[in-house]
C-alpha positions in Angstrom: -132.7 -155.6 -116.2 -131.8 -152.7 -114.3 -133.7 -151.9 -111.3 -135.3 -148.5 -113.5 -136.6 -150.9 -116.4 -138.3 -153.5 -113.9 -140.3 -151.0 -112.2 -141.2 -149.3 -115.3 -142.5 -152.6 -116.0 -144.5 -153.3 -113.5 -145.8 -149.9 -113.8 -147.8 -151.8 -117.2 -150.0 -148.9 -118.8 -151.9 -146.6 -116.6 -155.6 -144.5 -117.6 -155.6 -141.6 -116.8 -158.2 -139.1 -117.6 -157.0 -136.5 -120.0 -157.9 -133.7 -117.0 -155.8 -135.4 -114.5 -153.0 -135.9 -116.5 -153.5 -131.8 -117.6 -153.2 -131.4 -113.6 -150.5 -133.9 -113.0 -148.4 -132.1 -115.7 -149.3 -128.3 -114.1 -148.2 -129.2 -110.7 -144.9 -131.0 -111.6 -143.9 -128.5 -113.8 -144.6 -126.0 -111.5 -143.4 -127.1 -108.0 -140.7 -129.8 -109.3 -139.3 -128.4 -112.5 -139.5 -125.1 -111.7 -137.4 -125.7 -108.2 -134.6 -123.2 -108.9 -137.4 -120.5 -109.5 -139.5 -121.1 -106.6 -136.3 -121.2 -104.3 -134.7 -118.4 -105.8 -138.3 -116.2 -104.9 -138.0 -117.5 -101.4 -134.6 -116.7 -100.6 -135.5 -113.1 -101.6 -138.6 -112.8 -100.1 -138.4 -110.9 -96.7 -139.3 -112.5 -93.4 -142.5 -113.0 -92.4 -143.8 -113.4 -95.6 -144.3 -117.2 -95.4 -147.4 -117.4 -97.8 -145.3 -115.0 -100.4 -142.2 -117.5 -100.1 -144.6 -120.4 -100.6 -147.0 -118.7 -103.8 -145.3 -118.4 -106.8 -145.7 -122.7 -107.0 -149.6 -121.6 -106.7 -148.6 -119.0 -109.7 -147.4 -121.2 -111.8 -149.9 -124.2 -111.3 -152.6 -121.9 -112.6 -150.7 -120.8 -116.2 -149.6 -124.3 -116.8 -153.5 -125.2 -115.7 -153.9 -122.7 -118.8 -151.7 -123.0 -121.3 -151.7 -127.0 -120.8 -155.4 -126.9 -121.1 -155.3 -124.9 -124.2 -152.3 -126.9 -125.5 -154.6 -130.4 -125.3 -157.1 -129.3 -127.3 -155.4 -127.0 -130.2 -153.0 -130.2 -131.1 -154.2 -133.2 -129.5 -152.3 -135.8 -131.6 -148.8 -134.3 -130.5 -149.7 -133.3 -127.1 -147.3 -136.4 -126.2 -144.6 -136.0 -128.1 -144.4 -132.1 -127.6 -144.6 -132.3 -123.9 -141.8 -135.0 -123.7 -139.9 -132.8 -125.2 -140.8 -130.1 -122.8 -140.0 -132.4 -119.8 -136.9 -133.8 -120.8 -135.5 -130.4 -122.1 -136.3 -128.8 -118.8 -134.8 -131.5 -116.6 -131.7 -130.4 -118.5 -131.6 -127.1 -118.3 -133.2 -127.0 -114.4 -130.1 -129.2 -113.9 -127.7 -126.7 -115.3 -129.3 -124.1 -113.2 -129.3 -125.3 -110.3 -125.7 -126.8 -110.6 -124.3 -123.9 -112.2 -126.5 -121.0 -111.7 -126.6 -120.9 -115.6 -129.8 -118.9 -117.3 -131.2 -120.2 -120.6 -132.3 -116.9 -122.4 -132.0 -116.0 -126.0 -128.2 -115.6 -125.5 -127.7 -119.3 -124.1 -129.9 -120.7 -126.8 -127.8 -118.9 -129.5 -124.5 -120.5 -127.4 -125.8 -124.0 -127.5 -126.9 -124.2 -131.2 -123.6 -123.0 -131.9 -121.6 -125.7 -130.1 -119.7 -128.6 -131.8 -120.3 -131.6 -130.7 -117.0 -132.3 -128.5 -118.2 -129.4 -126.7 -121.1 -130.6 -125.9 -119.9 -134.3 -125.1 -117.9 -132.3 -122.7 -120.7 -130.9 -120.3 -122.0 -135.1 -119.9 -121.5 -136.6 -116.4 -123.1 -139.2 -114.7 -124.4 -136.8 -112.0 -126.1 -135.1 -115.1 -127.4 -138.1 -117.0 -128.8 -139.6 -113.8 -130.9 -136.3 -113.3 -132.2 -135.7 -116.6 -133.1 -139.7 -116.8 -135.0 -139.1 -113.8 -136.7 -136.1 -113.6 -137.2 -135.8 -117.1 -136.8 -139.3 -119.3 -138.8 -141.4 -117.0 -141.5 -138.9 -116.5 -141.8 -139.1 -120.0 -141.6 -142.8 -120.4 -144.8 -143.0 -117.7 -146.8 -140.1 -119.8 -146.0 -142.1 -123.6 -147.1 -145.3 -121.6 -150.4 -143.8 -120.1 -153.5 -144.3 -122.1 -155.2 -141.0 -121.4 -159.2 -141.3 -121.3 -161.0 -137.9 -123.1 -164.6 -137.0 -122.9 -167.2 -138.8 -124.5 -168.3 -136.1 -127.0 -166.0 -132.5 -128.4 -168.4 -130.4 -126.2 -167.7 -132.5 -122.9 -164.1 -132.1 -123.5 -164.1 -128.3 -124.1 -166.3 -127.5 -121.1 -163.7 -129.7 -119.0 -160.8 -128.0 -120.1 -162.4 -124.5 -119.7 -162.8 -125.5 -115.9 -159.2 -126.1 -115.9 -158.2 -122.9 -117.2 -160.9 -121.0 -115.1 -159.0 -122.6 -112.0 -155.8 -121.6 -113.2 -157.1 -117.8 -113.7 -158.5 -118.2 -110.5 -155.2 -119.4 -108.8 -153.4 -116.6 -110.3 -156.1 -114.1 -109.7 -155.9 -115.2 -106.0 -152.1 -114.6 -106.1 -152.3 -111.1 -107.9 -155.0 -109.7 -105.1 -152.8 -110.8 -102.2 -149.3 -110.2 -103.2 -149.2 -108.1 -106.3 -147.1 -105.7 -104.5 -144.7 -108.4 -103.1 -144.3 -109.2 -107.0 -143.5 -106.3 -108.4 -141.8 -105.1 -105.9 -139.1 -108.7 -106.0 -139.5 -108.5 -109.7 -138.5 -105.1 -110.4 -134.9 -105.3 -108.8 -134.3 -108.6 -110.3 -135.2 -108.9 -114.1 -133.3 -112.2 -114.8 -136.3 -114.5 -112.3 -138.6 -114.2 -116.0 -135.6 -116.3 -117.5 -135.6 -119.2 -115.0 -139.0 -120.2 -115.8 -139.1 -123.8 -117.3 -139.6 -124.4 -120.0 -139.3 -120.7 -121.3 -136.4 -122.2 -123.4 -138.4 -123.7 -125.6 -139.8 -119.7 -126.8 -135.8 -118.2 -126.6 -135.4 -122.0 -129.2 -137.8 -120.9 -131.2 -136.8 -117.2 -131.9 -133.7 -118.2 -132.5 -134.6 -120.7 -135.5 -136.7 -118.1 -136.9 -134.6 -115.4 -136.9 -131.4 -117.9 -137.8 -133.1 -120.2 -140.8 -136.5 -118.9 -141.5 -135.5 -115.1 -142.1 -134.1 -114.0 -145.0 -130.4 -112.8 -144.1 -129.7 -109.3 -144.7 -127.7 -108.3 -148.1 -124.1 -108.3 -147.3 -122.7 -104.5 -148.1 -119.1 -104.0 -148.5 -118.0 -101.0 -145.7 -114.6 -101.0 -145.9 -113.6 -100.3 -149.7 -111.8 -97.1 -148.9 -109.3 -99.1 -146.4 -106.0 -98.3 -147.2 -102.3 -99.5 -145.8 -100.4 -96.0 -144.7 -97.2 -96.5 -146.9 -95.6 -94.4 -144.6 -96.2 -97.0 -141.6 -95.3 -99.8 -143.9 -91.9 -99.8 -145.5 -91.5 -103.5 -144.8 -94.5 -106.3 -144.9 -96.2 -106.5 -141.7 -97.1 -109.9 -140.2 -99.8 -109.4 -137.1 -100.9 -112.0 -135.5 -104.4 -111.6 -133.0 -104.9 -114.5 -130.8 -108.2 -115.0 -129.4 -108.4 -115.9 -125.9 -111.5 -118.7 -125.1 -112.7 -117.8 -121.2 -109.8 -116.3 -120.0 -110.5 -113.6 -117.0 -108.7 -111.3 -116.1 -108.8 -112.0 -112.8 -106.6 -114.7 -113.0 -104.0 -113.5 -114.8 -100.4 -112.0 -113.4 -100.3 -109.1 -115.4 -104.2 -107.8 -113.4 -102.7 -108.4 -110.0 -103.6 -112.2 -109.4 -101.0 -113.5 -106.4 -100.4 -116.4 -108.4 -97.6 -116.6 -111.4 -100.1 -117.7 -113.8 -98.2 -115.9 -116.5 -94.1 -117.1 -116.0 -94.0 -118.1 -120.2 -94.4 -113.9 -121.3 -93.1 -111.4 -118.7 -89.9 -111.3 -119.9 -91.6 -110.0 -123.4 -92.6 -106.4 -122.1 -95.6 -107.2 -122.9 -98.4 -104.2 -122.4 -101.8 -105.4 -120.8 -104.5 -103.1 -121.0 -106.8 -102.4 -118.4 -110.3 -102.5 -117.3 -111.6 -104.0 -120.3 -114.9 -105.2 -120.5 -116.4 -107.7 -122.9 -118.9 -107.7 -125.5 -121.2 -110.5 -124.6 -120.5 -113.1 -121.9 -120.8 -116.2 -124.3 -118.6 -116.9 -127.9 -121.4 -116.7 -130.1 -122.7 -113.5 -129.0 -119.0 -111.9 -127.7 -117.2 -112.9 -131.0 -118.9 -111.2 -133.4 -119.2 -108.4 -131.4 -115.6 -107.6 -130.2 -114.8 -108.4 -134.7 -117.7 -105.2 -135.4 -117.3 -101.7 -135.2 -120.7 -101.7 -133.2 -120.4 -101.1 -129.8 -122.1 -103.5 -127.2 -124.9 -101.7 -127.1 -126.2 -101.5 -130.3 -125.0 -104.7 -131.6 -126.9 -106.8 -133.5 -125.6 -110.0 -135.2 -127.9 -110.3 -138.0 -126.6 -106.9 -139.4 -122.6 -107.6 -138.5 -122.8 -110.6 -140.5 -123.7 -108.4 -143.6 -121.3 -106.3 -143.3 -117.4 -105.7 -142.7 -115.7 -106.4 -139.7 -112.1 -106.1 -138.4 -110.7 -108.7 -140.6 -112.8 -108.4 -143.7 -111.7 -104.6 -143.5 -107.6 -105.3 -143.3 -108.8 -108.1 -146.4 -109.6 -104.9 -148.4 -107.0 -103.2 -147.5 -104.9 -105.8 -149.6 -104.0 -107.7 -146.7 -103.2 -111.4 -146.9 -105.7 -112.4 -144.1 -106.1 -116.0 -142.5 -107.9 -117.6 -139.3 -106.8 -120.9 -137.5 -109.9 -122.4 -135.9 -109.3 -124.2 -133.0 -112.7 -123.5 -130.8 -115.1 -125.5 -132.8 -116.3 -122.9 -135.0 -115.5 -118.8 -135.6 -119.2 -117.4 -135.3 -119.4 -116.5 -138.7 -116.5 -113.9 -138.7 -114.0 -115.7 -140.9 -117.2 -116.4 -143.5 -114.8 -114.1 -146.0 -111.7 -114.7 -145.7 -109.1 -117.7 -145.8 -110.2 -120.1 -142.9 -108.7 -123.4 -141.8 -110.3 -125.8 -139.2 -107.6 -127.6 -137.0 -108.1 -131.3 -138.3 -109.1 -132.8 -134.9 -107.9 -136.4 -134.8 -106.3 -139.3 -132.9 -103.0 -139.5 -134.6 -102.4 -136.3 -133.2 -100.6 -136.4 -130.1 -101.9 -133.3 -129.6 -105.2 -134.2 -130.3 -107.7 -136.6 -128.5 -110.9 -137.1 -131.2 -112.7 -134.1 -130.0 -110.3 -131.5 -129.3 -107.1 -130.4 -129.9 -104.8 -128.0 -127.2 -104.0 -124.8 -128.6 -99.5 -126.2 -129.4 -101.7 -127.3 -132.3 -102.2 -123.5 -133.8 -98.3 -123.0 -132.7 -97.6 -125.9 -135.4 -100.0 -124.5 -138.0 -99.1 -121.0 -137.3 -95.4 -121.5 -137.8 -96.0 -123.8 -140.8 -97.8 -121.5 -143.2 -95.6 -118.4 -141.8 -92.7 -120.7 -143.3 -94.8 -121.9 -146.5 -95.8 -118.2 -147.3 -92.1 -117.3 -146.7 -90.8 -119.8 -149.3 -93.6 -119.1 -151.5 -92.8 -115.4 -151.8 -88.8 -116.1 -152.4 -87.5 -113.8 -155.2 -90.5 -111.5 -154.9 -92.2 -109.2 -152.4 -93.7 -110.3 -149.0 -97.3 -110.3 -148.2 -98.4 -108.5 -145.0 -100.4 -110.7 -143.4 -102.6 -111.0 -140.4 -103.3 -113.9 -139.0 -105.9 -115.1 -136.3 -105.4 -117.9 -133.8 -109.0 -119.2 -132.7 -107.7 -120.6 -129.4 -110.4 -123.6 -127.2 -108.1 -121.9 -124.2 -110.0 -122.0 -120.7 -113.0 -123.9 -121.9 -114.9 -125.8 -118.9 -116.3 -127.8 -117.8 -113.4 -130.2 -118.9 -110.8 -127.7 -118.2 -108.1 -130.2 -117.7 -108.4 -130.8 -121.4 -107.1 -127.8 -122.2 -103.8 -128.2 -121.6 -101.1 -131.7 -121.0 -100.7 -133.6 -117.7 -96.9 -132.3 -117.8 -98.1 -128.5 -117.8 -100.3 -129.3 -114.6 -98.6 -126.7 -112.3 -101.6 -125.8 -110.0 -102.9 -129.2 -107.8 -105.0 -130.5 -106.6 -107.0 -130.3 -109.7 -111.0 -130.9 -110.8 -110.1 -133.6 -113.6 -113.7 -133.9 -114.2 -116.6 -132.7 -115.9 -119.2 -132.5 -113.4 -117.0 -129.9 -111.5 -120.2 -129.5 -108.8 -118.5 -132.2 -107.2 -114.8 -130.7 -106.9 -113.9 -128.0 -104.2 -113.4 -124.6 -104.8 -109.7 -125.1 -104.6 -109.5 -127.6 -107.3 -111.8 -126.1 -109.7 -109.4 -122.7 -109.3 -106.2 -124.9 -109.4 -107.2 -126.7 -112.6 -108.3 -123.4 -114.4 -105.0 -121.9 -113.3 -103.3 -124.1 -115.6 -105.3 -123.3 -118.6 -104.4 -119.2 -117.9 -100.9 -120.7 -117.4 -100.6 -123.4 -121.1 -102.3 -119.8 -122.5 -99.3 -117.9 -121.5 -97.0 -121.1 -122.5 -98.7 -120.6 -126.0 -98.3 -117.0 -127.0 -94.9 -117.0 -125.8 -94.2 -119.8 -128.4 -96.2 -117.3 -131.0 -93.7 -114.5 -129.6 -91.1 -116.7 -130.3 -92.2 -117.4 -134.1 -92.4 -114.3 -134.6 -89.1 -113.1 -133.1 -87.4 -115.6 -136.0 -88.7 -113.5 -138.8 -87.7 -109.5 -137.8 -85.6 -109.3 -140.6 -88.2 -110.5 -143.1 -91.0 -108.3 -141.6 -92.8 -105.8 -139.3 -93.7 -108.3 -135.8 -96.1 -107.6 -133.4 -99.2 -110.0 -131.4 -102.6 -109.3 -129.7 -104.0 -111.2 -127.1 -107.3 -110.9 -125.9 -110.6 -113.4 -124.4 -113.9 -112.8 -125.7 -115.2 -113.2 -122.2 -114.6 -114.9 -119.0 -115.4 -117.7 -116.7 -117.5 -117.9 -112.7 -115.7 -120.3 -110.9 -118.3 -120.4 -107.7 -118.1 -117.0 -106.8 -121.8 -116.3 -105.8 -123.1 -119.9 -106.7 -122.9 -119.4 -110.5 -120.7 -121.9 -112.2 -119.2 -121.7 -116.5 -120.4 -118.5 -117.9 -123.2 -117.3 -120.4 -125.1 -115.3 -117.4 -127.3 -112.7 -118.9 -125.4 -109.3 -119.4 -127.2 -107.4 -117.1 -126.6 -109.5 -114.1 -123.2 -111.1 -114.9 -120.7 -110.9 -112.8 -117.2 -108.7 -112.8 -115.4 -112.4 -113.4 -117.6 -113.4 -116.8 -117.0 -109.5 -118.5 -113.5 -108.5 -117.1 -111.0 -109.9 -120.1 -107.3 -109.6 -120.6 -105.8 -108.1 -123.0 -102.3 -108.1 -124.3 -100.0 -106.7 -126.5 -96.8 -107.5 -128.1 -95.4 -104.8 -129.8 -91.6 -104.4 -130.3 -89.8 -101.1 -130.2 -89.1 -101.8 -134.3 -93.0 -102.6 -134.3 -94.1 -99.4 -133.0 -91.2 -97.2 -135.0 -92.7 -98.7 -138.0 -95.5 -97.9 -137.5 -94.6 -93.9 -136.7 -96.4 -94.4 -132.9 -95.0 -94.0 -129.6 -94.8 -96.9 -127.2 -94.1 -95.5 -123.8 -97.2 -93.5 -124.6 -99.2 -96.6 -125.8 -98.2 -98.3 -122.9 -99.7 -95.3 -120.5 -102.4 -95.2 -122.8 -103.7 -98.9 -122.2 -102.6 -98.7 -118.4 -105.4 -95.2 -117.6 -109.2 -95.7 -118.1 -112.0 -97.9 -118.9 -111.6 -100.3 -122.0 -113.6 -103.0 -123.8 -113.9 -104.9 -127.2 -115.4 -101.8 -128.9 -111.8 -100.9 -129.2 -110.6 -103.8 -130.5 -112.2 -103.0 -134.3 -110.6 -99.5 -134.2 -107.0 -100.2 -132.3 -106.2 -103.6 -134.6 -106.4 -100.7 -137.5 -104.1 -98.2 -136.3 -101.8 -100.7 -134.8 -101.4 -102.4 -138.2 -101.4 -98.7 -140.0 -105.0 -99.1 -142.0 -106.7 -95.8 -143.1 -110.4 -96.0 -143.5 -113.4 -93.9 -142.5 -114.5 -96.6 -140.5 -112.0 -96.2 -138.0 -113.1 -94.2 -134.8 -109.9 -92.9 -133.5 -111.6 -92.1 -129.9 -112.1 -95.8 -129.6 -107.9 -96.7 -131.5 -105.9 -96.7 -128.3 -103.1 -96.0 -130.6 -104.2 -93.3 -132.0 -103.1 -89.9 -129.7 -99.9 -91.7 -130.0 -98.8 -91.0 -133.7 -95.0 -89.7 -133.9 -95.3 -86.7 -136.5 
C-alpha cells in the first residue's frame, strides 16, 4: 500500500461545518491554486508596494467566499462533485501555467477539445501526474470523505451564507479602497491577467460547449460557384501539393537566417521563401480554419468559416480534384466537404507507434495516390489535382517522437515529454531535429512531383499553422493569447517550390514572385488568394491585393 493511501486511511472521515468548508476552499483556491497570478502581480508591482503585492490573495479570497457561499446554497447536492472537478482541473491548468506559461482562454479550450488521444497523452508525464495528484486529486478525496455539517434550519443556513458573502464583499471592498489605482494601472497594461485566474477555464469551457454543441450551426452557403480555371493557364493538367506545417517557427529555419542549417535537403531545390509571415492564430484549432478562409485574422469567426467555402472548396468548385491527407489528429473541419483520407495509425507500420506516425507516411500515401490516379486516367485526360498534406511536423512536447532516431543530428536532445526538466540547449536541439526532418519530407514531396513533370504542371507550397516557444521569457509550447504572444509563436515559415516550367505555364514571372515574396509583410491572410492565383483559378472571391503572385502576370 502506498504512503499516500496509508495517510488517507489514517485521516478517516473528518467532520466540518459547511462554513468552514467554504472558508477553506476559498483560501485554497485564492492562495494555492491561483499562485501563478499572485506571483505575476507580485512581479509586476513596483518596489515599496509590499501590501499591494500581497493583496491579490485577499481579493481572491473575498471573491471565492462570495462564489462558494452562493453556489453551496443553489446546488447543494452537486456541490462536492462540482468542486472536485474544479480542484482537479485547476491543478492541471496551474501546472501548465507554472511550467509552460500556458493560459487557458477560449482559444486554448478550443484547442484542448479538438486534441486527439495521441496528442493528449504526449502532455502526460510523471511530474504532471504527481503535481495534479498532490494539489488536485488528494484535496478532492479529502473533500469527498468529509462529512459536511449543515445548519439546523434553512433560515440559519441562509444567514450563515449571507454572513460569508458580507465578509467576502468586505475583503473585496478593502482591497479596492486602498489599491484600486494600482490594479487599474497593472490591469490596463497587462490585459491577460484575467485569463490566469483559476478556474476561469470553466467559463471558457461552458462557452465552447455552448457554441459548438448547443448552438444551431449556420447553414452552409456556397460562395465560390463562379470559380473556374483559366484555360490559357491550364493547357496541361496541374498537380499542386500544399504541405501544412505544424508548430514550425520561422526563427529556426535556415531560410530565415538561422545559424544552423536546418534545411539541408531542400537547399538545392531553388525554394522561394516568403518573408515576414504572421500566423492567423497560435493554435491549430483556430489557425488552420482561419488560414484556409478568405476572412482576415482580425474578423475571423470559425462558425461563419465552417458555413462557407474555404480555399479547398473553391478549388473543388472549379472542377479540381481536391484531396486532404491527415496526420495531425484532425482537419478542424476544413476538409469536411472534400475527399479526406486519415492516416491509419498502426503498430504494424514501422512509421507509427500506435499513437502517432512520422510524416514519412504522408509521402508514401502521396506517392500511391498520384500513381493510382495516373493509372486510372490512362487513356483518358488526367485530372487537375490539388493535394493537401497535414503534417504532425514539430508538435510538442514529445518532439523526439516526430522523427526517426537516424534523423537526429542535433544533440544532446530532450527525449522526454516533461521538457521543463531539460536544458534550453536540449530543447532547442530536439526541436531543430523536427525542422530538419520536415525539410527532408518536403524534399521527398518534390522528388515525387518531379517524377510526373511530363504529365502534369507540378508545384508545392509549404506553410506552418503557428510557431512555438522553446523557453524564451519562460514560455513553452504554443497557444498564448495572440495579443501577447511572442514572435516565436506567430512568425511562421512559408516556402514555395515553383519550377520555371510551372510559372511559365501559368503565365507568371517567377523572378517577380521571388521579389514580391522577399519584401514587405505577409500573413496567413495571403494564403487563400495566393493559392488561387498560383493555380490559375478565377473567382470573385480572390482578392488580387492579397495574392502574392498577382503583380507578376505575364501579358
